[in-house]
A tleap script that builds the chain and sets N, CA, C and O, in Angstrom:
source leaprc.protein.ff14SB
mol = sequence {
  NMET THR THR MET ARG ALA LYS LEU GLN VAL
  GLY MET VAL GLN GLU HIE ASN TRP GLY LYS
  ASP GLY ALA LYS SER GLY GLU THR LEU THR
  MET HIE ALA VAL ALA LYS PRO THR TYR ALA
  ASP SER GLU PHE ASP GLU ASP ASN THR PHE
  ALA ARG LEU SER PRO GLY ALA SER LEU THR
  ILE ASN ILE ALA ASN PRO ASP LEU TRP GLY
  LYS PHE ALA HIE GLY ASP LYS PHE TYR VAL
  ASP PHE THR PRO ALA CLYS
}
set mol.1.N position { -17.089 8.178 17.015 }
set mol.1.CA position { -16.603 7.246 16.030 }
set mol.1.C position { -15.096 7.456 15.862 }
set mol.1.O position { -14.636 8.583 15.683 }
set mol.2.N position { -14.346 6.381 15.921 }
set mol.2.CA position { -12.901 6.435 15.768 }
set mol.2.C position { -12.534 6.170 14.317 }
set mol.2.O position { -13.022 5.220 13.704 }
set mol.3.N position { -11.675 7.012 13.778 }
set mol.3.CA position { -11.159 6.793 12.432 }
set mol.3.C position { -9.647 6.917 12.465 }
set mol.3.O position { -9.079 7.493 13.393 }
set mol.4.N position { -9.009 6.377 11.454 }
set mol.4.CA position { -7.565 6.458 11.362 }
set mol.4.C position { -7.201 6.557 9.888 }
set mol.4.O position { -7.850 5.947 9.038 }
set mol.5.N position { -6.166 7.324 9.592 }
set mol.5.CA position { -5.650 7.414 8.233 }
set mol.5.C position { -4.205 6.951 8.241 }
set mol.5.O position { -3.398 7.413 9.047 }
set mol.6.N position { -3.887 6.035 7.338 }
set mol.6.CA position { -2.514 5.573 7.157 }
set mol.6.C position { -2.033 6.042 5.792 }
set mol.6.O position { -2.834 6.271 4.887 }
set mol.7.N position { -0.734 6.181 5.651 }
set mol.7.CA position { -0.148 6.496 4.350 }
set mol.7.C position { 0.784 5.342 4.017 }
set mol.7.O position { 1.794 5.119 4.684 }
set mol.8.N position { 0.418 4.611 2.963 }
set mol.8.CA position { 1.140 3.407 2.592 }
set mol.8.C position { 1.775 3.561 1.213 }
set mol.8.O position { 1.307 4.328 0.371 }
set mol.9.N position { 2.849 2.811 1.011 }
set mol.9.CA position { 3.575 2.833 -0.249 }
set mol.9.C position { 3.623 1.413 -0.812 }
set mol.9.O position { 3.835 0.448 -0.077 }
set mol.10.N position { 3.421 1.299 -2.129 }
set mol.10.CA position { 3.482 -0.007 -2.778 }
set mol.10.C position { 4.932 -0.475 -2.795 }
set mol.10.O position { 5.806 0.197 -3.341 }
set mol.11.N position { 5.175 -1.636 -2.191 }
set mol.11.CA position { 6.508 -2.202 -2.168 }
set mol.11.C position { 6.705 -3.235 -3.263 }
set mol.11.O position { 7.820 -3.445 -3.741 }
set mol.12.N position { 5.585 -3.893 -3.666 }
set mol.12.CA position { 5.703 -4.929 -4.680 }
set mol.12.C position { 4.343 -5.161 -5.329 }
set mol.12.O position { 3.308 -5.127 -4.662 }
set mol.13.N position { 4.361 -5.394 -6.633 }
set mol.13.CA position { 3.178 -5.838 -7.365 }
set mol.13.C position { 3.544 -7.172 -8.002 }
set mol.13.O position { 4.462 -7.255 -8.817 }
set mol.14.N position { 2.819 -8.204 -7.621 }
set mol.14.CA position { 3.094 -9.542 -8.146 }
set mol.14.C position { 1.941 -9.977 -9.039 }
set mol.14.O position { 0.781 -9.949 -8.630 }
set mol.15.N position { 2.269 -10.376 -10.253 }
set mol.15.CA position { 1.269 -10.825 -11.213 }
set mol.15.C position { 1.069 -12.334 -11.072 }
set mol.15.O position { 2.023 -13.078 -10.846 }
set mol.16.N position { -0.193 -12.776 -11.209 }
set mol.16.CA position { -0.514 -14.201 -11.125 }
set mol.16.C position { -1.131 -14.659 -12.439 }
set mol.16.O position { -1.929 -13.947 -13.048 }
set mol.17.N position { -0.753 -15.846 -12.861 }
set mol.17.CA position { -1.286 -16.438 -14.089 }
set mol.17.C position { -1.845 -17.805 -13.764 }
set mol.17.O position { -1.381 -18.477 -12.843 }
set mol.18.N position { -2.864 -18.220 -14.544 }
set mol.18.CA position { -3.544 -19.468 -14.235 }
set mol.18.C position { -4.003 -20.149 -15.510 }
set mol.18.O position { -4.257 -19.494 -16.521 }
set mol.19.N position { -4.104 -21.439 -15.457 }
set mol.19.CA position { -4.668 -22.218 -16.555 }
set mol.19.C position { -3.641 -22.640 -17.584 }
set mol.19.O position { -2.472 -22.261 -17.522 }
set mol.20.N position { -4.116 -23.444 -18.544 }
set mol.20.CA position { -3.245 -23.973 -19.593 }
set mol.20.C position { -2.586 -22.866 -20.410 }
set mol.20.O position { -1.417 -22.963 -20.783 }
set mol.21.N position { -3.352 -21.817 -20.681 }
set mol.21.CA position { -2.819 -20.726 -21.508 }
set mol.21.C position { -2.002 -19.716 -20.710 }
set mol.21.O position { -1.407 -18.807 -21.290 }
set mol.22.N position { -1.967 -19.864 -19.393 }
set mol.22.CA position { -1.185 -18.955 -18.555 }
set mol.22.C position { -1.726 -17.543 -18.521 }
set mol.22.O position { -0.976 -16.588 -18.316 }
set mol.23.N position { -3.030 -17.406 -18.723 }
set mol.23.CA position { -3.657 -16.080 -18.728 }
set mol.23.C position { -3.554 -15.436 -17.350 }
set mol.23.O position { -3.570 -16.117 -16.324 }
set mol.24.N position { -3.451 -14.127 -17.350 }
set mol.24.CA position { -3.381 -13.388 -16.086 }
set mol.24.C position { -4.667 -13.607 -15.303 }
set mol.24.O position { -5.765 -13.506 -15.851 }
set mol.25.N position { -4.522 -13.909 -14.014 }
set mol.25.CA position { -5.679 -14.167 -13.170 }
set mol.25.C position { -5.772 -13.226 -11.979 }
set mol.25.O position { -6.769 -13.241 -11.257 }
set mol.26.N position { -4.747 -12.408 -11.764 }
set mol.26.CA position { -4.804 -11.477 -10.647 }
set mol.26.C position { -3.467 -10.828 -10.364 }
set mol.26.O position { -2.453 -11.132 -10.991 }
set mol.27.N position { -3.497 -9.928 -9.402 }
set mol.27.CA position { -2.293 -9.256 -8.898 }
set mol.27.C position { -2.354 -9.228 -7.384 }
set mol.27.O position { -3.434 -9.156 -6.799 }
set mol.28.N position { -1.204 -9.284 -6.760 }
set mol.28.CA position { -1.112 -9.098 -5.319 }
set mol.28.C position { -0.271 -7.858 -5.059 }
set mol.28.O position { 0.861 -7.747 -5.530 }
set mol.29.N position { -0.847 -6.920 -4.296 }
set mol.29.CA position { -0.128 -5.714 -3.879 }
set mol.29.C position { 0.388 -5.926 -2.467 }
set mol.29.O position { -0.351 -6.374 -1.591 }
set mol.30.N position { 1.638 -5.608 -2.249 }
set mol.30.CA position { 2.198 -5.591 -0.910 }
set mol.30.C position { 2.571 -4.151 -0.623 }
set mol.30.O position { 3.344 -3.538 -1.359 }
set mol.31.N position { 2.016 -3.618 0.452 }
set mol.31.CA position { 2.236 -2.215 0.809 }
set mol.31.C position { 2.824 -2.122 2.211 }
set mol.31.O position { 2.642 -3.017 3.036 }
set mol.32.N position { 3.534 -1.024 2.469 }
set mol.32.CA position { 4.123 -0.797 3.789 }
set mol.32.C position { 3.979 0.680 4.140 }
set mol.32.O position { 3.746 1.520 3.271 }
set mol.33.N position { 4.121 0.978 5.425 }
set mol.33.CA position { 4.042 2.366 5.877 }
set mol.33.C position { 5.151 3.184 5.228 }
set mol.33.O position { 6.256 2.684 5.023 }
set mol.34.N position { 4.854 4.451 4.904 }
set mol.34.CA position { 5.876 5.319 4.327 }
set mol.34.C position { 6.994 5.528 5.335 }
set mol.34.O position { 6.756 5.633 6.538 }
set mol.35.N position { 8.206 5.585 4.829 }
set mol.35.CA position { 9.363 5.790 5.695 }
set mol.35.C position { 10.585 6.080 4.847 }
set mol.35.O position { 10.642 5.730 3.668 }
set mol.36.N position { 11.556 6.723 5.462 }
set mol.36.CA position { 12.878 6.895 4.868 }
set mol.36.C position { 13.853 6.163 5.789 }
set mol.36.O position { 13.509 5.863 6.932 }
set mol.37.N position { 15.056 5.873 5.312 }
set mol.37.CA position { 16.013 5.172 6.189 }
set mol.37.C position { 16.286 5.927 7.491 }
set mol.37.O position { 16.416 5.311 8.549 }
set mol.38.N position { 16.371 7.239 7.419 }
set mol.38.CA position { 16.566 8.045 8.630 }
set mol.38.C position { 15.819 9.363 8.477 }
set mol.38.O position { 15.589 9.840 7.365 }
set mol.39.N position { 15.450 9.932 9.596 }
set mol.39.CA position { 14.807 11.246 9.628 }
set mol.39.C position { 15.539 12.112 10.631 }
set mol.39.O position { 15.777 11.697 11.765 }
set mol.40.N position { 15.893 13.304 10.216 }
set mol.40.CA position { 16.449 14.278 11.152 }
set mol.40.C position { 15.282 14.933 11.889 }
set mol.40.O position { 14.170 14.995 11.366 }
set mol.41.N position { 15.535 15.413 13.086 }
set mol.41.CA position { 14.471 16.068 13.853 }
set mol.41.C position { 13.901 17.275 13.131 }
set mol.41.O position { 12.773 17.684 13.408 }
set mol.42.N position { 14.658 17.851 12.211 }
set mol.42.CA position { 14.202 19.041 11.509 }
set mol.42.C position { 13.410 18.712 10.247 }
set mol.42.O position { 12.872 19.619 9.612 }
set mol.43.N position { 13.325 17.445 9.873 }
set mol.43.CA position { 12.587 17.065 8.671 }
set mol.43.C position { 11.136 16.783 9.035 }
set mol.43.O position { 10.838 15.789 9.698 }
set mol.44.N position { 10.247 17.648 8.605 }
set mol.44.CA position { 8.844 17.490 8.949 }
set mol.44.C position { 7.966 17.465 7.706 }
set mol.44.O position { 6.967 18.179 7.634 }
set mol.45.N position { 8.339 16.638 6.720 }
set mol.45.CA position { 7.460 16.461 5.579 }
set mol.45.C position { 6.322 15.519 5.984 }
set mol.45.O position { 6.341 14.956 7.079 }
set mol.46.N position { 5.358 15.353 5.123 }
set mol.46.CA position { 4.192 14.543 5.477 }
set mol.46.C position { 4.566 13.088 5.758 }
set mol.46.O position { 4.041 12.488 6.696 }
set mol.47.N position { 5.469 12.512 4.954 }
set mol.47.CA position { 5.879 11.127 5.189 }
set mol.47.C position { 6.505 10.976 6.566 }
set mol.47.O position { 6.277 9.975 7.245 }
set mol.48.N position { 7.287 11.956 6.981 }
set mol.48.CA position { 7.921 11.924 8.300 }
set mol.48.C position { 6.851 11.914 9.388 }
set mol.48.O position { 6.949 11.153 10.351 }
set mol.49.N position { 5.833 12.754 9.237 }
set mol.49.CA position { 4.770 12.823 10.237 }
set mol.49.C position { 4.068 11.474 10.363 }
set mol.49.O position { 3.840 10.994 11.473 }
set mol.50.N position { 3.724 10.859 9.226 }
set mol.50.CA position { 3.077 9.556 9.275 }
set mol.50.C position { 4.003 8.513 9.881 }
set mol.50.O position { 3.562 7.692 10.686 }
set mol.51.N position { 5.283 8.531 9.507 }
set mol.51.CA position { 6.245 7.541 10.008 }
set mol.51.C position { 6.446 7.669 11.518 }
set mol.51.O position { 6.617 6.662 12.206 }
set mol.52.N position { 6.426 8.878 12.030 }
set mol.52.CA position { 6.614 9.070 13.470 }
set mol.52.C position { 5.404 8.597 14.272 }
set mol.52.O position { 5.556 8.061 15.370 }
set mol.53.N position { 4.193 8.795 13.720 }
set mol.53.CA position { 2.978 8.450 14.463 }
set mol.53.C position { 2.537 7.007 14.251 }
set mol.53.O position { 1.889 6.425 15.121 }
set mol.54.N position { 2.873 6.433 13.124 }
set mol.54.CA position { 2.552 5.023 12.828 }
set mol.54.C position { 3.770 4.411 12.161 }
set mol.54.O position { 3.795 4.252 10.941 }
set mol.55.N position { 4.781 4.066 12.948 }
set mol.55.CA position { 6.061 3.670 12.367 }
set mol.55.C position { 6.076 2.350 11.620 }
set mol.55.O position { 7.020 2.084 10.876 }
set mol.56.N position { 5.076 1.527 11.791 }
set mol.56.CA position { 5.105 0.249 11.106 }
set mol.56.C position { 3.726 -0.172 10.651 }
set mol.56.O position { 2.765 -0.094 11.415 }
set mol.57.N position { 3.623 -0.616 9.413 }
set mol.57.CA position { 2.360 -1.130 8.887 }
set mol.57.C position { 2.659 -1.946 7.642 }
set mol.57.O position { 3.606 -1.661 6.909 }
set mol.58.N position { 1.845 -2.959 7.414 }
set mol.58.CA position { 1.941 -3.702 6.163 }
set mol.58.C position { 0.537 -4.133 5.762 }
set mol.58.O position { -0.325 -4.371 6.608 }
set mol.59.N position { 0.327 -4.229 4.460 }
set mol.59.CA position { -0.977 -4.580 3.930 }
set mol.59.C position { -0.772 -5.359 2.642 }
set mol.59.O position { 0.010 -4.955 1.781 }
set mol.60.N position { -1.474 -6.477 2.512 }
set mol.60.CA position { -1.435 -7.265 1.298 }
set mol.60.C position { -2.849 -7.360 0.752 }
set mol.60.O position { -3.782 -7.710 1.475 }
set mol.61.N position { -3.000 -7.046 -0.534 }
set mol.61.CA position { -4.309 -7.077 -1.176 }
set mol.61.C position { -4.207 -7.916 -2.447 }
set mol.61.O position { -3.332 -7.691 -3.283 }
set mol.62.N position { -5.114 -8.885 -2.582 }
set mol.62.CA position { -5.207 -9.672 -3.810 }
set mol.62.C position { -6.281 -9.049 -4.687 }
set mol.62.O position { -7.422 -8.889 -4.255 }
set mol.63.N position { -5.925 -8.699 -5.907 }
set mol.63.CA position { -6.853 -8.024 -6.815 }
set mol.63.C position { -7.283 -8.990 -7.918 }
set mol.63.O position { -6.459 -9.443 -8.714 }
set mol.64.N position { -8.578 -9.300 -7.958 }
set mol.64.CA position { -9.120 -10.181 -8.981 }
set mol.64.C position { -9.810 -9.397 -10.101 }
set mol.64.O position { -10.085 -9.955 -11.163 }
set mol.65.N position { -10.090 -8.126 -9.876 }
set mol.65.CA position { -10.797 -7.287 -10.848 }
set mol.65.C position { -9.847 -6.853 -11.969 }
set mol.65.O position { -8.931 -6.068 -11.724 }
set mol.66.N position { -10.052 -7.350 -13.192 }
set mol.66.CA position { -9.161 -6.984 -14.303 }
set mol.66.C position { -9.080 -5.489 -14.580 }
set mol.66.O position { -8.074 -5.008 -15.101 }
set mol.67.N position { -10.139 -4.746 -14.235 }
set mol.67.CA position { -10.124 -3.293 -14.455 }
set mol.67.C position { -9.093 -2.590 -13.573 }
set mol.67.O position { -8.712 -1.455 -13.857 }
set mol.68.N position { -8.636 -3.253 -12.502 }
set mol.68.CA position { -7.666 -2.646 -11.594 }
set mol.68.C position { -6.239 -3.120 -11.837 }
set mol.68.O position { -5.300 -2.559 -11.273 }
set mol.69.N position { -6.061 -4.144 -12.667 }
set mol.69.CA position { -4.715 -4.636 -12.952 }
set mol.69.C position { -3.913 -3.557 -13.658 }
set mol.69.O position { -4.416 -2.886 -14.559 }
set mol.70.N position { -2.689 -3.398 -13.251 }
set mol.70.CA position { -1.809 -2.417 -13.869 }
set mol.70.C position { -2.012 -0.995 -13.374 }
set mol.70.O position { -1.367 -0.072 -13.870 }
set mol.71.N position { -2.892 -0.805 -12.411 }
set mol.71.CA position { -3.175 0.540 -11.886 }
set mol.71.C position { -2.257 0.921 -10.728 }
set mol.71.O position { -2.248 2.075 -10.299 }
set mol.72.N position { -1.485 -0.040 -10.217 }
set mol.72.CA position { -0.620 0.201 -9.073 }
set mol.72.C position { 0.814 -0.140 -9.457 }
set mol.72.O position { 1.062 -1.144 -10.125 }
set mol.73.N position { 1.750 0.694 -9.035 }
set mol.73.CA position { 3.158 0.472 -9.376 }
set mol.73.C position { 4.023 0.634 -8.124 }
set mol.73.O position { 3.665 1.341 -7.182 }
set mol.74.N position { 5.160 -0.037 -8.145 }
set mol.74.CA position { 6.128 0.061 -7.050 }
set mol.74.C position { 6.422 1.539 -6.775 }
set mol.74.O position { 6.702 2.305 -7.697 }
set mol.75.N position { 6.357 1.929 -5.503 }
set mol.75.CA position { 6.658 3.298 -5.105 }
set mol.75.C position { 5.452 4.215 -5.010 }
set mol.75.O position { 5.534 5.267 -4.377 }
set mol.76.N position { 4.313 3.838 -5.632 }
set mol.76.CA position { 3.105 4.662 -5.507 }
set mol.76.C position { 2.711 4.770 -4.045 }
set mol.76.O position { 2.884 3.822 -3.280 }
set mol.77.N position { 2.181 5.922 -3.652 }
set mol.77.CA position { 1.738 6.151 -2.273 }
set mol.77.C position { 0.240 6.392 -2.244 }
set mol.77.O position { -0.323 7.026 -3.137 }
set mol.78.N position { -0.402 5.870 -1.192 }
set mol.78.CA position { -1.844 5.992 -1.045 }
set mol.78.C position { -2.215 6.250 0.404 }
set mol.78.O position { -1.558 5.770 1.327 }
set mol.79.N position { -3.280 7.016 0.584 }
set mol.79.CA position { -3.894 7.140 1.896 }
set mol.79.C position { -4.878 5.991 2.035 }
set mol.79.O position { -5.605 5.667 1.096 }
set mol.80.N position { -4.897 5.383 3.202 }
set mol.80.CA position { -5.854 4.330 3.494 }
set mol.80.C position { -6.617 4.768 4.739 }
set mol.80.O position { -6.038 4.926 5.814 }
set mol.81.N position { -7.917 4.959 4.579 }
set mol.81.CA position { -8.747 5.425 5.677 }
set mol.81.C position { -9.485 4.255 6.309 }
set mol.81.O position { -10.089 3.436 5.616 }
set mol.82.N position { -9.427 4.187 7.640 }
set mol.82.CA position { -10.113 3.156 8.398 }
set mol.82.C position { -11.297 3.797 9.105 }
set mol.82.O position { -11.132 4.632 9.994 }
set mol.83.N position { -12.484 3.396 8.699 }
set mol.83.CA position { -13.716 3.910 9.266 }
set mol.83.C position { -14.545 2.706 9.706 }
set mol.83.O position { -14.658 1.740 8.951 }
set mol.84.N position { -15.115 2.735 10.878 }
set mol.84.CA position { -15.897 1.578 11.327 }
set mol.84.C position { -16.971 1.183 10.310 }
set mol.84.O position { -17.615 2.038 9.702 }
set mol.85.N position { -17.146 -0.118 10.140 }
set mol.85.CA position { -18.165 -0.651 9.263 }
set mol.85.C position { -19.232 -1.354 10.084 }
set mol.85.O position { -18.977 -1.794 11.205 }
set mol.86.N position { -20.390 -1.454 9.538 }
set mol.86.CA position { -21.494 -2.131 10.245 }
set mol.86.C position { -21.620 -3.531 9.739 }
set mol.86.O position { -22.486 -4.277 10.198 }
savepdb mol mol.pdb
quit
């Protein structure tokens, strides 16, 4: 079984409103692979390791569950595990 782990950082949280009253209806998270503008060969922190092995990634998630609204902020970092599904 092949698995993969990515380390992503929240780049933007966009709030959505709907209806006459403008009530909140969801959030969209935009995430990207962790990275710094430059890495020296001697810098081997975890973000550097992820950036070297998976230099580019992006993920957009629309959240409709009100219990999850406000739980994600710009700059937060998360591991995302990819495991085959049936």
